[in-house]
Phi, psi and omega in degrees: 000140184267133172266137179257128187276341183200167172299329179295320176298318176298317178299319177297316179297315178300319179297319178296320177299320178298322178297316178301311183294320175301314179301316178297318181295321177298321185281315195246003182269353174202172176084192185296337182262013188299134174269170179300152184301323180295322174295320177296314177301318180297314177298320177295323177292316175301318181296318177299319177297315181295325178293319180294320177296316177302315179300310182298320183292319178297320176295322178294322181293321177294321178297312183296327182287334184284000000 
């Protein structure tokens, strides 16, 4: 398990997860490799969640820096 030293670290990790999810969606949300719609919807929901977590962690990091 990874320990996060700061909100900034958590925001960076959330950003990396967003990149992974966007890559998955680019590959598997349409075309010959398309996955079932419920899987795609789940990944989109996770992406929205991770984007919100990244935003909240960045705000917390800014607050702590002030």
